[in-house]
Each structure stands twice: as C-alpha cells, then as structure tokens.
N, C-alpha and C positions, 0 to 999 in steps of 0.2 A: 680374347672373346668370351662375353657374359655365357655361362652356362645353358640358359633357356634360349639364345641364340643359337647355340650351336647343336642343340637339341631339334631343332627346327630344321637345321640344315642339314643333319643327316636323314638319309631314306630307312624306308623301313629296314635294310639291315639290320641297322642296330636297334632298331624299336624291337625287332623279333628274337635276336641273338641273345645267348645264354650273357650270364654276367660275364665273363671273362673274354668272349666275343666283342660285346659290346665295349667293355675297355679298349680293345683292339683296336674298332673299329674310330673309338673316339680318341685314339694315341696321340693327339696332334698338339704340337706343344706351341706356346707363342711365340714368335719371333721378337727377340729383344731390341728396343729402340738403339740406336747408335748413338755414343756418349758426346759428342762435339759436332758443333754446326759443320765443320769442315768435312767432317767423312762423312755426314749426311748428304752435304752437297755432291761429291766425288760420286758416292752409292746413286744418286740421282741421274746424275750425270752418265754414268757407266749403262745406266736402266735404257736412258734414253738412246744410248749409243747401239746398244743390242736390238732395241726395236727397228733403227735404222739399216742396222746391219742383215736384219732377218726380211727385210721388203719382201712381199710376195711377186715372185715373177708373172703370176697372173692376176688378172682383176675380176674377183669373184661379181658375181651380177645377182638380183635377185632380193629376197628378204628372209631374214630372220624372226622368228616369233620366238620370244622367251618368256617362260611362265616363272614370276617373281614370286615365291612361297610366301614369305614374309610380308612384303607388300601388298599380297595379293591383286596383283595385276598383271596384263601382259603386255610386252614391250614389243613393238617391230622398229627392226634395224635396216636399214640399207646396205648391202652386205658391200655396194662398191665405196660408199664414202662413210659407211661408219656411222652414219647420222641416225639421230631417234626419230623416226617417222610419226611413231601413236604412240599413247600409253593407255590401255583398256582397262578401266577398273573390270573385278573379277569380284567373286563372293571368297571367302575365305579358303586358302591353300590352294590356289591352282596348283595342278600337277602335270598332267599328260596331255598330249594332244592326238588327235586322228582327224586326216583332211578326208572330206566328203565331199567332191565335186568344189562349188563354191563356197563351201561351209569348211570352218574349223571346229571339231569338237575340242571343248576342254572339259575336264574333270576335276571338279571343286571339292577337295579332301575332308575339310571340316566343314561343310556347307550342305552336305548329301543333295549334290546336283550337280549336274552337265549344263554348260552353256554352250552354245552356236555362236562364232562370230562370222557375219559376213565376209569374205576376203577383198571383197572391192569397195565395199563401203567403210570398213573398219568397225563397224558397228554388232553388238550383242544383236542376235535377233530371236532367238528363243532359248529357254531355260527348262529342264525336265528336272525333275525330281530324281533322285536315285537314294534310297537310304543306306545306311551302313558304310559309309566312310569312300565313296568312291576313289579309286587311285586308277587304274589300267583301262585305257578305252581303245575300241578298236573299232572296225568298220568292214562289212562286207557286205555289198550290194544295199541294201534297206534296212540292213541290221545292225544296230552297234552292241557291242559286247562292253560292260564297265564291271571290274572287277569291286566286288563290294567286302573290303577286308575285314570288319567289325562282325559280319554277319555270316561269313565262310563259303558266300554265294558267289558267281556270278552273274548279272543281269543282262537276258537279251530283250534290247529297246528297240522297237520299231521309230526309225529314224523318221517318219511321216508324218505319225499319229503322235508321237511322243509317249505312246504307252507300252510299260513292262510288259513282255509276252511270255517271260520265264525266267526264274530265278534258280540257276543250277547250282545245287549244293555240292563244292567240292570239299568243304570242310576247312580247318585250318586257316590261313590267312593266304587266300588269292592275290597276289600284287599285281603284276603285269601280264597284258594280252596281248596277242597279235592275230591279226586274220594271212592265212596260207591257205593255196589251195582247196578255196571254197568252205573252211572251217576255219574256228578261234580255236587259239593255243592259248592256257593260262597255266601260270606256275605258281603252286601254293608252298609259300616261303617256308611255312612251319614244319611241313611233311616232308619236302623234296619230292613233290610230284609235279609233271609235267601232264596235261588235260587236254583231249582233244572233244571240241563242243562242237555239234550241227546246230548253226546261224538260225534255223529254220523250227525246230523243235525246242532246242536247249539241251537235249539228251548229251550226254557224255559219251561218247564213242569209243572212247580209248586212253588209257594212261600208261606212263612210264615213270619210273625212279630215276631222278638224276642225282645232282648233288647235293650238299647241305646249305641250306640259306636260298634257294634261287631266288635273287632276284629279277632278273629282266631274262628276257630272251632276241631272238631275231632270226628269221629267215633268210635263207641262201637268194641271191636274184632268181634262181633256176625254180625255186620251191623245193628243191631236194631234201635241203639241208636244215635243221633247227638248231642252233646252238643257243645254249643257257647258261647264264653265268652264275656260278654258284659262292656267293660273298664267303660264307663262314668255311669253305673247303677249298677256298682259291685253288678254282678250276674252272672249268668247261666241259659242259657236258655234249658232246656233238650227237645229236640225233637225227636218226633216217626218220623224216617226215611221215612217208607214205608206209614204213613198217612199225612206226610209233615204235623205234627200239634205239638205245643207246650203243653208238658203233664204236666212242671212244672217250677219255676222258682227259683233258687236256691241262697239266698245271700252268698257271701264271704265277708271275712274282707279285701277287697283291690280293687283296678282296674286290674281284670282279663286280661291279653293279649297273653299266650297261654296256650293250655290244650292238655292233654296226657293220653291216657289210657295205664295201664300196659298191657302186653300181656293176661293173665287172665280176665282181664275185672275186675277187683275186686277193682280198687285203680284208680283215677285219680289224677292226679296233675296239678297243677294251679299256673301259674309265678303270681304275684300279684306286677306289677313294681313300686306302690306309697309306699310300706313298705318294700320293699326288703324282700322278703321272697316268698316261696314255700308252697302253702297249700296241703295238703293230703286228700283225700275224700275217703270215701269208696262208692262204687257202689253196688248194684244201690240204695243206700237208701239217697244217697248224703250226709252223715254225714261227717261233719269235723273233721277227726282225729286229724291231729297235723298242727302245722304250724312249716316251719323250716326258720330260718334267715338265706340268702344265701349272700347278698351283693346288692349295689347299682344297680335298674334298672334291675331286673333279665327279662330275655325275652323268647329266644327259648331254647326247650326242647328237649331233648332223651334219649333214655335208652339204657344202656348196652344191648348185643344181649341175656345175661341169665334174661333179666327184672329184677335183684335187683338193679340195681345202674341207678341213675339218673343224668343226666348232664343239667346244667342251664346256659346260655350264660348270662354273665352281663354286659349291654353293658355300663353302668356307673364305673365299674372297670377294663376291658381289660381283664379279665379272665373268666372260666368257672368252677363253682362251682360243686363238686361232694356229690351227698347227699345219702345214705344209706336208701332205702325205708322200708326195714322191722323196722329199730331202729328209723327213723326219725330224722337221726342227719347228720348233715354235717360232711364230711369226710376230704377235705380240696380244692383244687384248681388245675388245667388246667392253664398253660399260655396260652393265645391266641395272636391276634394282637389286635387293635383299634376298637373297636364297635363289639364285635362279638353278632350275630345276630342269624340266622338260625342253627342247628345244626342237624345232622343224625349221626347215626353209622351204619358201615357195618361190620358184623361178618368177 
C-alpha cells in the first residue's frame, strides 16, 4: 500500500504516538501475490467457500452509514441486501457520526466543519464551521460536542443555531467524545486524560488519568461505566462514570482503537488495529472471550439494530467486516469506499 494512503488510513493513534509506537501501529506487511494462476484460482474458490460456510443465521435489517476518509463521502448500505443505497459527497476527511433525531452529524476532519445529513432524504442539510480539525462528535439534547484536535479544545455547539457557545480548553489532543448521564466525556490522546464537560456551560467538571494514548471511549448501556481504549499501553481503562474514578485496567492483546458495548451490556467489542482482529470481552468481569480475525487496520465499530451482528471498518482494506457476535466468527464483508472509518447503523 502506498505510504501516503496508509498514513491516512491510520487514526490519530499513530499520528500522536512516539516514533516507536508509530512504527508498531504501522507494522503491517504487504501480502505477496501468489505466483501461479492455478494457486490464485484455488485461493479465490476457498475464500468463496468461507463466505458461504459463514452465512449469517440472522437477517440484519436497517442501514449502515460508512465514512470514507479518502473518498470524502458517506456511503449508505442496506444491511439485509448489502446493496449500496446512496453515496453522499462530503468535505475532506469525514470521520465520526452522531445521531440527533432525524439528523446525522458528521465531523469533517480536514475541512474544519461538521455536516448534517437528513436521514429521510439522504441530503446534506446544514454545515457548521468548527475550526481546529474537528474529529470526535457527540449529541446531548440541543448541544453538540466536537473535539478540536489541533487547538486542544472541545467546542460546544448549539445544534439549532449553529453557534459555538464555548470552546473548552482540555489541552493536548482531544480525540473522541461521547455523551452519557447528561454530560460530555472526552479523551485527551496526548496526556492520557478523560474529561467530564457540562454541555450547558462548557465547564470541565472533573477529570481522571487513564492509560497511554487513549483513542476512544464508550459508555455501558446503564450509564454506570465508561471504557477507554488505550492504544499505546494496550489496555482498557474501566472508569466509574459517576465517581469519575478508574476502577480497573484490563490488558488486551493488541492496540485498541475503538470500543463498543452490545445493547445488553454483556459484551464489549474492541478493535485491535495492529493485529487485524476484534476482541470480544465478557462484561462486567472483562474476561477475553475470543478474538476474531477481520482484516487489516480494523477501526470503527457498529452493531446491527438487533445487537447480534458487528460491523468493523477496515481502513487498510477498503471494506467492512461482518462478525457474528454469538458465534464469534467472521461472516464476510461489505464493500466500502477508500478508508472506512466511522460507522453507525440506523434501523
């Protein structure tokens, strides 16, 4: 893969890491082409057989939205038929999603703006300027939180007027943000911190140290726990959300860059970007149940509306892996554009 393409495929874990850590996160080798036509045909037939043998026992319904970093678009794919429903042009480097009722907000990293897509028409309806490389995005009521990586701030935006109400100085490199329990929670990838932010005032109401190079975070369905993926230290910080206290540090077999709970809160999916796998952990004891090999540079995660099927964006392969959570098996792939990053499913 062209080095420039691979650089764009990697998330900020590699951008902010030390030289040694960056080398680790980029330590993916090319796959050599098979030398004979006969061997190549055999491999293709074997791959087809795997796809058939891993046919899903359930039929997923709804749509998955895929942000294609290098194509600068959002693709909409039908989960039942796997057909491409729409391709929505975006500004440069669309990254993450946040749903706000009938709108889907998209952060456009290299364009200093966020964009709203109408979920009924599939059209872009609004654009709001947010300077400083907007990356993570979350919704809480009438407020949007948008991380501004190059400014060390989190912007609090009025979703109705589009006005930036506050720019909360976190320092470092605020990367991802979520909403939980009436607050925003953002991770600073540079300094290993988790911040709690009041959505009305933009004030920081608490913080806690987590692991090294926190890439992403997710809240448990009951809102009691936040899990932070620490890419450089290869572990997860388990944080009591109310007390804002780290209660456990859980090692994982790779560099975690995305985390996601199932709706029942009993399974945690973790993208391990440096070894091409997704780890499935039992919650709340955080025992590693299995690893599922999915492909090169797994990144964004989304669940089918029924909670049984996991979708994994593969930034190094330009496709989305489909995983049966119950069986812990790879089912196949969805086609995407170049550099699939953020994913979200809509029933």
